[in-house]
C-alpha positions, 0 to 999 in steps of 0.5 A: 500499499502506497501513501500520499506523503507530499507537503502540502504548499503554505504561501510564501511572501518575501520582505526585502530591504534596500537602501537606495543609492544616494541620487534617490534623494533627489526624486520624490517619494511617488517617482522611486515607487515607480521606477521599482515597480517598473524596474524590479526584477525578483525572481518568484515574484508574482507581484509587488504588493507595497513598497514603502520610502521610509527617510531615514532622518526621520527614522533618527528624529523618532528614535531620538523622540523615544529617549535614545541618545544622539550618539546611540541613534546615529549609531543605529542608523549607520547599521541600518543603512550600510 
């Protein structure tokens, strides 16, 4: 007697974080999102569901608002953007 031992497939998603090139700072968020959607070539990607553009300086200020010292906030942002 044979049994079907195939593993059921589960839907999967990938979350990708990228650092943008310096010239991206000259573009609007809408322009950046459009260029990513139109030009991204990601293997196994059915569709791009969401793109979030984050201003690094805003993240730095947000860390400081939560009581993180300036030096620690800058070090965290440097690690994040490397």
